[in-house]
C-alpha positions in Angstrom: -89.0 -113.7 151.6 -91.8 -115.9 149.6 -90.6 -117.7 146.6 -92.6 -116.8 143.6 -93.7 -120.2 142.3 -96.0 -119.7 138.9 -98.6 -122.4 138.7 -100.2 -123.1 135.2 -103.8 -122.8 134.7 -105.9 -125.7 134.0 -108.3 -124.9 131.5 -111.1 -127.5 131.4 -111.8 -130.1 128.4 -114.0 -132.7 128.1 -113.8 -135.9 126.4 -116.5 -138.1 124.9 -114.9 -141.0 123.4 -112.4 -143.5 125.1 -109.1 -144.8 123.0 -110.9 -147.8 122.5 -114.0 -146.6 121.3 -112.2 -143.9 118.8 -110.5 -146.8 117.2 -113.6 -148.7 116.7 -115.4 -145.8 115.1 -112.1 -145.3 112.8 -111.8 -149.0 111.8 -115.6 -149.0 110.9 -115.2 -145.8 108.7 -112.3 -147.7 107.1 -114.3 -150.7 106.5 -117.5 -148.6 105.1 -114.8 -146.9 102.7 -113.3 -150.2 101.5 -116.1 -152.7 101.6 -119.3 -150.6 101.2 -118.1 -147.7 99.2 -119.2 -144.5 97.9 -121.2 -143.2 94.9 -119.0 -140.2 93.3 -120.8 -138.3 90.6 -117.9 -135.9 89.6 -115.9 -137.6 86.9 -112.8 -135.9 88.0 -112.7 -136.8 91.7 -113.7 -140.5 90.3 -110.5 -140.7 88.3 -108.5 -139.1 91.0 -109.5 -141.9 93.2 -109.1 -144.7 90.6 -105.8 -143.6 89.5 -104.5 -143.5 93.2 -105.6 -147.0 94.0 -109.3 -147.2 94.6 -111.0 -149.6 92.5 -115.0 -149.4 91.3 -117.4 -152.3 91.9 -121.4 -152.4 91.4 -121.3 -148.8 90.6 -119.4 -147.7 93.9 -115.7 -146.5 94.3 -114.2 -148.4 97.0 -111.4 -146.6 99.0 -108.3 -148.3 100.4 -107.1 -147.8 104.0 -103.6 -146.4 102.5 -105.3 -143.5 100.6 -106.9 -142.4 104.0 -104.1 -142.7 106.0 -101.9 -140.9 103.8 -104.4 -138.1 103.3 -104.6 -137.8 107.2 -100.8 -137.5 107.3 -100.4 -134.8 104.5 -103.1 -132.3 105.8 -101.8 -129.8 108.1 -103.1 -129.9 112.0 -103.3 -125.8 111.8 -105.1 -123.6 109.6 -104.0 -119.8 109.7 -107.2 -117.3 109.0 -106.4 -113.9 108.3 -109.1 -111.0 108.1 -109.2 -109.3 104.6 -106.5 -106.6 106.0 -104.1 -109.2 106.4 -103.9 -109.7 110.1 -103.8 -113.0 111.7 -106.9 -113.2 113.6 -108.2 -117.0 113.6 -105.7 -119.7 113.7 -107.5 -122.9 113.7 -105.1 -124.9 115.9 -105.1 -127.0 119.1 -107.1 -125.6 122.4 -108.5 -122.3 120.1 -112.2 -121.8 119.8 -113.4 -119.3 117.5 -117.2 -118.5 116.8 -119.3 -117.2 114.0 -122.8 -117.4 112.5 -124.4 -119.6 109.9 -125.2 -119.3 106.4 -128.2 -119.9 104.0 -131.4 -119.1 106.2 -134.3 -118.5 104.0 -136.3 -116.1 106.7 -135.0 -113.4 108.9 -136.4 -111.7 112.2 -136.6 -108.1 111.1 -134.8 -105.8 113.6 -137.1 -102.9 113.1 -140.5 -104.4 113.0 -139.8 -108.1 115.0 -141.4 -109.6 112.0 -140.4 -113.0 110.2 -139.6 -112.4 106.6 -137.5 -113.4 103.6 -133.8 -112.4 103.6 -132.4 -109.8 101.5 -129.0 -108.7 100.1 -128.8 -105.9 102.7 -129.7 -108.4 105.5 -126.5 -110.1 104.5 -124.3 -107.0 104.8 -126.0 -106.0 107.7 -125.4 -109.4 109.9 -121.6 -109.0 108.7 -121.6 -105.7 109.9 -123.2 -106.8 113.3 -120.4 -109.5 113.4 -117.9 -107.3 112.7 -118.9 -104.9 115.9 -119.6 -107.8 118.2 -116.2 -109.2 119.9 -116.8 -112.6 120.5 -117.8 -113.4 116.4 -114.4 -114.2 114.8 -116.0 -114.7 111.4 -118.9 -114.0 109.2 -121.2 -116.5 107.4 -124.2 -115.3 105.2 -126.9 -115.8 107.6 -129.5 -115.9 104.5 -130.1 -116.5 101.0 -131.3 -113.1 99.5 -134.8 -113.5 97.9 -134.1 -109.9 96.0 -131.6 -110.9 93.5 -131.5 -113.7 90.5 -131.4 -117.3 92.2 -128.3 -118.3 90.3 -126.3 -115.4 91.7 -127.4 -115.5 95.4 -124.2 -117.0 96.8 -122.0 -114.4 95.1 -124.3 -111.7 96.3 -123.6 -113.2 99.8 -119.8 -113.1 99.4 -120.1 -109.6 98.3 -122.4 -108.7 101.4 -120.1 -110.4 103.7 -116.8 -108.6 102.5 -118.2 -105.3 102.3 -120.0 -105.5 105.7 -117.1 -107.0 107.8 -113.3 -107.5 107.7 -113.5 -110.6 109.7 -112.6 -114.0 107.9 -115.5 -115.1 105.6 -116.8 -118.6 105.5 -118.7 -118.8 102.1 -121.0 -121.2 100.3 -121.4 -121.5 96.5 -123.4 -123.3 94.0 -120.9 -124.6 91.5 -117.6 -123.6 89.8 -118.8 -120.8 88.1 -119.6 -119.2 91.6 -116.3 -120.3 92.9 -114.4 -118.5 90.2 -116.2 -115.4 90.2 -115.7 -115.5 94.4 -112.0 -116.1 93.9 -111.8 -113.4 91.6 -113.4 -111.0 94.0 -111.3 -112.5 96.7 -107.9 -112.0 95.1 -108.8 -108.4 94.4 -109.6 -108.1 97.9 -106.3 -109.6 98.9 -104.2 -107.6 96.2 -103.4 -110.8 94.1 -103.5 -114.6 94.0 -100.2 -115.3 95.7 -101.3 -112.9 98.6 -104.6 -114.7 99.0 -102.9 -118.1 99.2 -100.5 -116.9 101.8 -102.9 -114.9 103.9 -106.5 -116.6 103.2 -109.5 -114.6 104.7 -112.0 -117.1 103.1 -113.2 -120.7 103.8 -115.6 -122.7 101.7 -118.2 -124.4 103.4 -119.6 -127.3 101.2 -121.2 -130.9 101.9 -121.6 -134.2 100.4 -125.2 -135.9 100.9 -125.6 -138.4 103.5 -125.4 -141.4 103.1 -122.5 -141.9 100.9 -123.5 -139.7 97.7 -121.0 -137.0 96.4 -122.5 -134.8 93.8 -120.9 -133.3 90.9 -121.0 -129.5 91.6 -120.3 -130.2 95.3 -117.3 -132.1 95.0 -116.3 -129.9 91.9 -116.1 -126.7 94.5 -113.9 -129.1 96.7 -111.4 -129.7 93.8 -111.5 -126.0 93.3 -110.2 -125.0 96.6 -107.6 -127.9 96.4 -106.5 -126.4 93.1 -105.8 -123.0 94.6 -104.5 -124.4 97.8 -107.1 -122.4 99.9 -108.9 -123.6 103.2 -112.2 -125.7 102.6 -114.2 -127.6 105.1 -116.7 -130.2 103.9 -118.7 -131.7 106.8 -121.4 -134.2 106.0 -124.7 -134.1 107.6 -125.5 -137.9 108.9 -128.2 -136.5 111.0 -129.4 -139.5 113.4 -132.3 -141.0 111.8 -131.9 -139.0 108.6 -129.0 -139.1 107.0 -127.1 -141.4 109.2 -128.0 -144.3 111.7 -130.8 -143.7 114.6 -127.7 -144.3 116.7 -125.1 -141.7 117.5 -122.2 -144.1 117.0 -123.7 -145.2 113.8 -123.8 -141.7 112.6 -120.3 -140.8 113.9 -119.0 -143.7 112.2 -120.7 -143.0 108.7 -120.0 -139.1 109.0 -116.2 -139.9 109.7 -115.8 -142.1 106.6 -117.6 -139.3 104.4 -115.4 -136.6 105.9 -112.7 -138.5 105.0 -113.5 -138.8 101.5 -113.4 -135.0 101.1 -109.9 -135.1 102.9 -108.5 -137.9 100.4 -109.6 -135.8 97.6 -108.3 -132.4 98.5 -105.0 -134.0 99.3 -104.8 -136.0 96.0 -105.2 -132.7 94.2 -102.6 -130.9 96.2 -101.0 -132.4 99.3 -101.2 -129.8 102.4 -104.5 -128.3 101.2 -105.8 -126.9 104.4 -109.0 -129.3 105.7 -111.1 -128.5 108.3 -112.6 -131.8 109.8 -115.9 -132.5 111.1 -119.6 -133.1 110.7 -123.3 -132.5 111.8 -124.8 -134.9 113.8 -128.5 -133.2 114.4 -131.5 -135.2 115.1 -134.1 -136.1 112.6 -137.0 -135.6 115.4 -139.2 -138.7 114.9 -142.4 -136.7 115.9 -142.0 -133.5 113.9 -139.7 -134.6 111.1 -137.5 -131.5 111.9 -133.7 -131.5 111.8 -133.3 -130.3 115.4 -130.5 -127.6 116.1 -131.0 -127.9 119.8 -131.2 -131.5 120.0 -128.4 -132.9 122.4 -127.5 -135.4 119.8 -125.5 -132.5 118.1 -123.4 -131.2 120.9 -122.8 -134.9 122.1 -121.8 -135.8 118.7 -119.7 -132.7 118.4 -117.7 -133.7 121.4 -117.0 -137.2 120.0 -116.1 -135.9 116.4 -113.7 -133.8 118.5 -112.0 -136.7 119.9 -111.7 -138.0 116.6 -110.0 -135.0 115.1 -107.7 -134.6 117.8 -106.5 -138.5 116.8 -106.1 -137.5 113.4 -104.3 -134.1 114.3 -106.7 -132.2 112.2 -108.6 -128.8 113.0 -112.0 -129.0 114.0 -115.6 -127.8 112.9 -118.1 -127.3 115.2 -121.5 -125.8 115.6 -123.2 -123.6 118.8 -125.5 -120.9 119.8 -128.4 -122.1 117.4 -132.3 -123.0 118.9 -135.3 -124.9 117.5 -137.3 -122.1 119.4 -139.3 -119.4 117.4 -138.6 -116.4 119.7 -135.8 -115.3 122.2 -137.2 -117.4 125.4 -135.9 -119.5 127.7 -135.5 -122.5 125.2 -133.5 -120.3 123.1 -131.1 -119.6 126.0 -131.0 -123.2 127.1 -130.1 -124.6 124.0 -127.4 -122.1 123.1 -125.8 -122.0 126.1 -125.4 -126.0 126.2 -124.1 -126.1 122.6 -121.7 -123.1 123.5 -120.3 -124.6 126.3 -119.9 -128.2 124.9 -118.1 -126.1 122.1 -115.6 -124.9 124.3 -114.9 -127.9 126.5 -114.6 -130.0 123.5 -112.3 -127.7 121.8 -113.5 -127.3 118.6 -111.7 -124.6 116.6 -114.2 -123.0 114.1 -118.0 -123.0 115.6 -120.7 -121.8 113.2 -124.3 -121.5 113.4 -124.6 -118.9 116.1 -127.7 -116.7 115.8 -129.7 -119.2 114.2 -133.6 -119.7 115.3 -136.4 -121.9 114.1 -134.3 -125.1 113.5 -131.9 -123.1 111.3 -134.8 -121.9 108.8 -134.4 -118.1 110.3 -131.6 -115.7 111.3 -132.0 -113.3 114.2 -129.7 -110.3 115.2 -131.2 -110.5 118.7 -130.0 -114.0 119.1 -126.6 -113.4 117.8 -126.2 -110.6 120.4 -127.3 -113.1 123.2 -125.1 -115.5 122.1 -122.4 -113.3 122.0 -122.7 -112.5 125.5 -123.2 -116.2 126.4 -119.9 -116.9 124.7 -118.2 -114.2 127.1 -119.7 -115.8 129.9 -118.8 -119.3 128.9 -115.0 -117.7 127.8 -114.4 -116.8 131.2 -115.3 -120.1 132.9 -113.1 -121.9 130.1 -110.3 -119.4 131.4 -109.9 -121.7 134.5 -108.5 -120.5 137.8 -105.3 -118.7 138.0 -103.3 -119.7 140.9 -100.2 -117.5 141.3 -99.0 -114.9 144.2 -101.2 -112.4 142.7 -104.2 -114.4 143.0 -103.8 -116.1 146.4 -103.9 -112.8 147.9 -101.6 -114.0 150.7 -100.7 -110.5 152.2 -104.3 -109.0 151.8 -105.4 -112.0 153.9 -102.7 -111.5 156.5 -103.6 -107.8 156.9 -107.4 -107.7 156.7 -109.3 -107.0 160.1 -111.6 -110.0 160.9 -115.1 -109.6 159.8 -114.3 -106.1 157.9 -114.3 -107.6 154.3 -112.1 -106.9 151.3 -114.1 -104.2 149.6 -111.6 -101.4 150.3 -108.6 -103.3 150.2 -105.7 -102.1 147.7 -105.3 -105.7 146.6 -109.2 -105.3 145.3 -108.7 -101.9 144.0 -105.6 -103.1 142.1 -107.2 -106.4 140.5 -111.2 -106.0 140.2 -111.0 -105.0 136.8 -109.8 -108.0 135.5 -110.6 -110.5 138.4 -114.3 -110.6 138.0 -116.2 -111.1 134.9 -118.4 -108.1 134.3 -121.5 -108.4 131.8 -122.5 -106.4 128.8 -125.9 -107.6 128.2 -127.1 -109.6 131.3 -128.8 -107.3 133.7 -127.9 -107.2 137.7 -129.3 -103.8 138.4 -131.5 -103.8 141.8 -135.2 -103.7 141.0 -136.0 -100.2 141.4 -133.5 -99.1 139.0 -134.3 -101.7 136.5 -137.9 -100.5 136.4 -136.8 -97.1 136.2 -134.8 -97.8 133.4 -138.0 -99.3 131.5 -138.2 -103.0 132.9 -136.2 -104.0 129.7 -136.1 -107.9 129.1 -133.2 -109.5 127.5 -134.6 -109.3 124.0 -135.3 -105.7 124.4 -131.6 -105.1 125.4 -130.3 -107.1 122.5 -132.3 -105.5 120.1 -131.1 -102.2 121.2 -127.6 -103.5 121.3 -127.8 -104.5 117.6 -129.2 -101.3 116.5 -126.7 -99.6 118.3 -123.8 -101.6 116.6 -125.3 -101.0 112.9 -125.8 -97.2 113.7 -122.1 -96.7 115.4 -119.5 -99.2 114.2 -117.6 -98.7 111.2 -116.3 -100.8 108.7 -113.0 -100.4 106.7 -114.3 -100.0 103.0 -113.1 -102.5 100.4 -110.1 -101.4 98.2 -111.1 -99.6 95.0 -109.8 -102.5 92.8 -112.4 -105.0 94.6 -115.3 -102.8 94.1 -114.5 -102.3 90.3 -114.2 -106.2 90.1 -117.3 -106.8 91.9 -119.1 -104.3 89.6 -117.6 -106.5 87.0 -118.7 -109.7 88.1 -122.5 -108.2 88.6 -122.5 -106.7 85.2 -121.3 -110.0 83.4 -124.0 -112.0 85.6 -126.7 -109.6 84.6 -125.7 -109.7 80.7 -126.2 -113.6 81.0 
């Protein structure tokens, strides 16, 4: 009898930086913080840093190494994210990769007309609804700034649209502390209370400093709010090469790392153990068009590099993928989305946003989101590696086969084909005649149909009555102002 010896599956991963390169970037970042310093516009944060041992020189706050290293040690290596039903669905921890859309696009591609237009509050809810029905979308983001609500209220309306449209975790943005307080009030009502929300958080703030080295008052205030409440936050800077960061990727990484570590230090000074998602954005400022390119290879290359740095710090990792600079669903969109999604998987980023962006982050597209969902399914199969076991080695099936006859009708095939092969949901494999008979539909047409099907048929559990009551109160109060 053959001894059953299970052999562990190897899950592929890439490293972009050597240990020596990580150390060089780390020490350069420490030098930036202690010698160059930052401009801090938030007085509370400024005083926090000074009281903890930082010092001020020529209008800049200089941060010593020991503050940075203490913050790295105190931050948790894992962030458990729940859905709004209280179920653990997105544990941000080593080896786990989760995908979702982006935020704050000005325009969207209308699913019914195919025309580019300004985003609305209903678009936010519909994008969340679509994400709820797409199996590879693990969280929601707004995907737009609604043009049909008061400008000072857009982020609160975005959050309302996300939680109404999906039960999945929400990564949200906000304008100021007033927004944060209203969003927190709504979130507590959804979760059942402040304690319940802290124990099972379903939301994460996404805020940014301004590269290089500027920390605006309201941006930092949002960060401090989350730390006070003990809620997860990500604070990735955008040292885009040639723009907010040096033209060289190594320089951008050193700067971005320093800037991200400032956010980490602040959260840990307010509340040790505040969940903090590490990362940055290293898109290229195109020297010809002056756009910040979402499809440039600098971004996924930088992402793989900062993932190496995050693992060195033992922190969960922020990422970006599934976006394109193309204005339409074409070959360029597929190329750029696939390269970035593959890199996100290979570098094992934990939370990967911006899926569904087109036109360098200016426009959202439901079709792009659906197509990227299929790309993620495809790449996820590859990232699963190869199972080598008695079941998969097919020893007896090979022994019994008639030479030249094949395995189509073999019992081993019949028992295992449903899981052993990847099956497309959107990609076409029909024979030509059947494809013509079915309408000769290309990928974009099929994606449009799939999005409409989900929006028409997928049901999302409603919010609790108490949450809807709080939402009505928040909107009424804002309108009265």
